[in-house]
N, C-alpha and C positions, 0 to 999 in steps of 0.2 A: 571367879564368882558365877560365872555364868553355868558351869557346870553344876556347882553346887544346887543352883536354883532347878536346874533341869533335873536331878534326882529329888529335891524336896518336894518337885509336880508329880513327879513320878508314882513317889513314895504315899502320895495324898490320893492318888487315884486307887492305888492297890489296897490301902485302908477302908476306903469308901466302898469299893467293891466287897472287900471280905466280911465289912459289916453287912451290908447287905444279905450275903450268904448266909450269914451267920442268922443272920433274922427271920429266914425263911427254912431254915432246920426244923423239921420237927421235933416233937418229943421221943424220949423213948421208948422202941418199939414195944410190942406185944410177943413178938415172937421171935425165934431164933433167926430167921431171915432176916426181918427187918432189924435187927442189931449190928448183923454183919455189915449190911449195907451202910448202917448210920457210921461202923467203926471206920470203914474205908472213906467215909466223906470227912472224917476228923482227922484221918492219917493225911489224907492232899492236904488240907485244912495246917496242920502241925507242920507239913513240908514246908508249905508256903512259907509258914511265918518262920521257920531255919533260916530257908532263903534268904529273907526279906531281913531278917537280922543281921545280916553280913554290910547289907546297905545302911541301913539306922547304924552299925557300929563305925562304918566308913564318914557318914554324914557327920557324927559326932566328934570324932577325931579332925575333921574338917571345919567343923564349928570352933574346935577349941585352937586350930591353925590359925582360925581367921581372928578368933578373939586376939591371940598372940600377938598376930601381926599388925591387927589395929594398936592396939597399945605400944608396940615399937615405935610404929608411925607415928604415934600421939608424943610419946616420949621424944623422936627425932625433929618432931615440927617445936615441941616445945624448947628443946635446946637450941634450936636454930634462930628462932625468934628471941628465945634469951642471947643467945651472943650476938645477934644482929644488933639488938638493944644496946647491948655492954658495947659493940664497936662505937655506936652513934654517939653513947656518954663519952667513949675515950676520946672522938673527936672532937666533941665541943669540948672538953678540957682542954684537950691540945690547942683550938682554937682559939681559948678564952685565953692560952697561955701565951700562944705567937701575938695574939692582940696587945699584950699589954708588955711584951717584948717588943714590939712595935712603937709603942708610944714612949719607950725609952730613946729610940732612934732616928729623933726627928732633929737633932742638932746635923747639919751640914757645915763641914770647914772646919776652922774658919783659913784654912792654909795647905799648901799642898801634901804637907805631910800627915796632917789629919785626916784628910780627904782619902789619901791612901788608907792608911789605917780602917777608915769607915769601911772602904770599900770589901776591904779582907772580911771584917765583921759581917757587912753584906753578904758575903759568897756563903758564910756559914749559914745563914737563914736559906738562903738558896737550896743550899744542899740538903737543908732537914727540909724545905718543900720537896724536894724531888724525892726525897726518901717515904714523907708524907704521901705523894700521889697513887701508889699502889695501893692504900688503905681507903682512898677516895672513889677509885676506879671500882675495888672491890663491894664499896658501899653502895656505888651507882646502880646495881643489879640485885633490889633487895628480892627476895622471896620469900612470898605468904602464902601457906596452905589454906585455903576457906573450907570448913567442915562446921556442923553443927556444935563444934566446940569454941570457934571463933568467932570473936567479936566483931560485930558489923563495919564499926570504923577501925578495928586493928590496922590494915592495911593503909587508910587514909592516914590517919594519927602518925604512922612511921613515913610514909611519903611527905608530911608535911615536914616531920622532923629535918628530912635528907634534904627538904628544898630550902628550908631556912639554914639548914648548915652550908651549903651549896651557893647560898649568896654570899654568906660569909667566906667560904673560902674562895670565892671570885674576887672580892674584895680583895683580899689580902696578897692573892697571886698578882692585880693589877697595880695593887701600891709596890710590891715588890719591885715588878719590871719596871716601874716609871722611875723607882729611885735609884733601879741600878743604873739606867740609861741615863738619870741627873749626875750621877758619880762620875759614869765612865767620861761624860762629856766635859763635865768641871775637871776632872783630870787630864784629860786631852788639852783642853785648853790652857790649864796651868802650866803644864808642860810644854807647851808652844810657848808660851809667855816666857818659863824660866828659860830656855833655848834661848831666845831671841837676847834675853837679860846678857847672858855669859856669852854670845857673838857679841854684844856692844862689850863688852868687859873686852874682850879678847882686841876688839878692835880699838878701843881708847887705848891698851896700854902699847900695842903698832905704833901708834900716833904720838903718845907720850914719847916712844924712845926714839923717833926722828926729832921730836923737837929738844929733844935733853940732847942730841948730837949737835944740832943748832946752837944751841948754847956753850956746848964745849969747845966746839971749832968757829970762832968770828968768820964771817965772811969778808976779803977786803978788796979781792980782784974786782973786776968788773964780770968777767963771765959767771963768778962764783957768786955774785951777788944777782944777776938776771935768772941763774938756775935754781937760787933759793927763793926767790918772787914768786916762778912756776910752781915750785915746790909748796909754798905758803896758799896760794891760790889756788891749786888744785885741792890742797889738803881742806882749805874752807868751804871748796864747793861739795867737795865729799861730806863734810858736817851739815851744812844744810842740809842734802839730802838725807842722812841720816836722825836730822834733828825729826825729821816727820816720822821716822820709826819711832822714836822717845815718844812725840805724842801719842800715835798709834797703841804704843803700848801702857801708855797712862789711863786712855779710854779703855784698852782691853782689860786691864787691873781693874777699873772701876766695875766694869760690868760684870766681871767675873766677881766682885765681891759683892754686888748687888745680888746675885744668885744662891750665894749662898744662905744659911740661917742659923747662927744671929750672920750679920753683914762681916765679911771678914777682906781678906787683901793686904792685911797691913803688914807683915812679914816681906810681900813682894813690891808694895810702894815704899819701902825703907831700902831697897834694892833699890829701885828706881830713884830716888832723892840722893844716893851715892851716885849713881852714874850721873845725874844732873850736876852735881857738885864738881865732878871731875870734869865734866865737858866744859863748866862756867871756868874752872881754871887752866883747862886747853886753850880756852878762846882767849884768855889774859895772857897767857905764854906767846900765843902768836902776835897778839897789838904790842908785845913788848919787841919782837921780832921786828915787824913791820918798823915800828919806832925806830929803832935802831938802821933799817934800811932807809928811812927817810933823812936821817940823819947824816945820811952816808952820801946824800945828793938827789936823791930818787923820792919821787913820789908814787905810793901804792895804794891800790884799792883791794881789799879783800872781798868784795861782791861781786864776783862777778856771776853771769848766769850762763846758761846752755844758749848756744847761736848768738853771743852778744857782740856785734861788731864793733863796740866802743873800743879806743886804745884805752886799756888797763894801767899799764906801765908807760910814763915817761921821763926823760931824764930832764933834770932841772937847770942843777948847778956843774955837774963835774964836765959836763960836754957844750956848755955854752960856747965857745969857741968852735965848735963842728960847724961845718956848713949845713945849709938847712936841707940840701938834698940827700945829705950823708945821713940826717936825723932822720928824717921820712923815711930813707932806706932802711936804716935799722929798726925802726918805729913797725916798720911792714914785717920784717922777719921776725922781730918777735911776734908778734900778731899771728901770726903764721904757724910758730911753735907752738902758740897758747891753744890754740885751737886745735891742732893735731893732738896735743895732750889732752884736752878737753874729750876730744870724742873718743880717742881710746879709752880712756877711762869710763866714758859712759859707755861704750860698748863691754867693753869688761863687766861691768856690773849689769847689765841685760842680760850678757850671757851668763852670768854665774847667777842671777833668779830664776832664769829658763831652764838651764838644768836643775835645779832644785826644783821646780814646781815638775818637770818631768819625772822625777823621782816620787814626789807627793802622789801622781795621776798613776805610777806604777805600785804601789806599797800604800791604800789606801786604810788597810784596816778593818775594821768594822763598819756597815753603811751608817748607823750612827755618829761615831765618829769622824765618818769621811764628809759627812753633811758640814760640820763644822769646820772642817778643813778646808774644803773645796768651796764654800760661802767665800771664807778670808782670802784664799788664793784669786777668785775672782772678782773681787771688791780690789785686792792689788794691781791684777792686770787692766780694770779700768783705772785706776789710777796711773799707771806708768807709760797708758795709752798717748797721752801728751809730749811725754819724755821721748816716748819711741819715734815721735813724728819730728818731733827737733833733732833727735840723734840722726834720722834719715836725710833731713835738710841737711845739717851738719857733714856729713858724707858726700852730700852730690856737690857739696861746696871744695871738699879735699877731691873727688874724683876730678874737679874743672881745673885745682890748680894743677894736677898731676898732667890733665893734657896741657895745660898752658905751659908747663916746664918741657915738655915734649916728652913726657914718659908714659908708659903704659898703665892704664886705668883699672886694668882686667880683675886683678887681684883684690881689691878695695870692693870695686862693682858686685864681684861673686859673694863676697862677704856680707854686702849690704843688702843683696837681695835673699841669701840665705837666712839673715836675721830678720828680715821684715816676714818673708814665709814659716820662718819658725814661730815667731810671735803670733801670727795670725792662728798656725794650726795649733798653738797651747792654748789660745782663746775658746776655739772651737772643742777643743776636748776638756776643756773644764766645764764646757756648757754642756755637752753632751755627761761626761762623769757626774755633772752635779744632779741633772737630772734624775739619771741611773739611781743613782743613791737615794734620792727622795724617796723614788718609786719604789726599793725595796726596803724603807726605813716604815714606809706607807701601809704595803703589804704584809709587812712583821705585824704591825699596830693593828692592821683589820684583821687578820689571821688570831690572833689573842684574843682580839674582843667577839670573834664569831665564837669560838671555843668557850668563854666565857658562858655567853650568853646561849650558846646551845645546852650546856648543862643544867642550867635552870628550865628551859624547853622540856629537854629530855624527863623530869621529874612532874613535870605538869601534864605532858602526854603521858607518861604510864598512870599519872591518877587518871585522867580523864579516862584510860583506855580500860583500865582494871576493875574502877568501882562501876556496878550496874546502875544503881540509881543515887544518881547526885542529889543530894538536898540543896535547897535553896541557898541556904546562909552557906556552903560550903563552897557553891560555886562564886557566892557573892566575893567570899575570901581570894579563890584563885585568881578572879577578873580584878580584884584591887592589886593583887600581886604582879601580875603580867603586866598591866595599865603602868605601873611604877616604873619598869623596865621598857615602855614603849619608845620613849624619846631616845634610848639608847640603839632601839630595832631601826628607827627612822634615819636616823643620822649614821648607821651604820651602812645601809644602804645608799643613802646619797652620797658619802665618801668613796664608795664602791663606783656608783656613776662616772664621779668626776676623776677619779684615779682611771678608768677605762678611756676616759675621755683625752687624757693627756697625750701629746706626742710622744712617740716611740711606742706605746703600749702594745704588747708583745701579747703572747698565749699565756702566761703566766699571769697576768690583769685578767684577761678573760674567763680563765678558769677560778677565778678567784671570785669574780663580780658574778658568774654562775654559781656558786656554791652560796654566797650572801644573799641573790635574790633568791632563789631555792629556798633556803631559810627562813625570809622574812614572807614568801609566802605562806610556809608551814606556818609560821608565828599567827599571820592575820587569819587564816584558816580556822585555827586552834578559836580564836579570841572569837571569830563569827559562832561558832557553835556553842561556846560557853557564855556570851551574853545573853542571850534567849536564856537560857537556864537561870541565871543570876538576878531576871526581874518576875515578880510575881505576876500569876494569869491577872486578865483582868477580862470581866465578864458584863456583857453589853446586857440588859433587860428591857424588853419592848413590851409597851402597854398592849 
């Protein structure tokens, strides 16, 4: 265009000078000499005209090219605007369809099978969102050519549409992420409950087998009776310990059901009721066995507790003729055997739980799922702490007995020390793993919220930078829209500060906090620029 302009200026100057030459040319001369001179001047002028004709032709061609290019550019611009508007309409229709789809996905539960089916359906929605993300990314960079044919508000109108669609898109993404976390958490919790129910079922199967064997083989000899008494007491102690698991399961099922919509957990409660019925039946069989032993001349108590030093089995009738010293010696030996069995049972149960917890620490899965599992394991560790103290006390008693008998308690002492160290170490590992999982969950949530808000901010910022003159009404609308998200921005900054203040916060948390605080500053700065433009000017008149 600059070359064309230069050539036009040159041609304009030549025309002016030529017109001046023509105006100064004299009339046709009276004689031959004058005519010859005039002919020479006209020949030169004609030659100049022929030379300039080439420039005029070139300029004419250039004008045609410019006109064609301008027309093509206008067509491209119109097609671009039309395509972008069409994509906006397509996105609007997709969002409306997805919102309607979401409205039919409010149900959660009511059982583990339904939860897994709902997670599969939800995965399809997530895949659709990922596919649609490319369209949203493309629309986030609108192109508007501003020329004399473009409406003054063309860009602002399209930007307003994009901002509104961006808010709807962010809401759908947030809902999808929250529902995904909810379903995953409930499935994880329900799976853990199902595993415990199956474990209790297997445990009851084994104990029912033991009692059936007792029923089929009555005890008649003293040694057999004493051994059976020990078995019944140990079984009752184990049942008392497992009954806490049963109570915990009932609370967990109730909590799980309350998180569903509508409340569920009925299938799990039915399984638990079946377990409780079997439990009661097992207790009845044990009472029958205890009554048979009592009828044989023994008094038996099936309610021992960890560390109980009282005599729980005493002979009443069969050995009344024995001497008091023999009776005392027999009771003392029985108590020692009972405590050994009690100690061994407690140590086995504790080691089994510690090994199970170690496996949990090694394979926690997703952070959101890990938090639930680790919180449950941490609570159980606290519940087991008094039991651990009682086991150590019982172990020290056993060590002292070995020393009194003249034996070496080295093996027992090493086992107790190793178990105590492992129990303490597991507690510390649970604390650290839970803290780490909670930080990872919070980091992920903050990152998602920052992405959502940054998409909104991008729309506001582009509108402010691309529009030269902002009308009062436009600024008011933008300020109102930004203020509707202001609480989210403030809360985002606060949560980031709380995260960085946590123990063991590292570079990842520091980087996240820096990004969030930078965003909060940008948001605040834009608000400070927009607010004055959204308020009418006030004039003060002086007398």
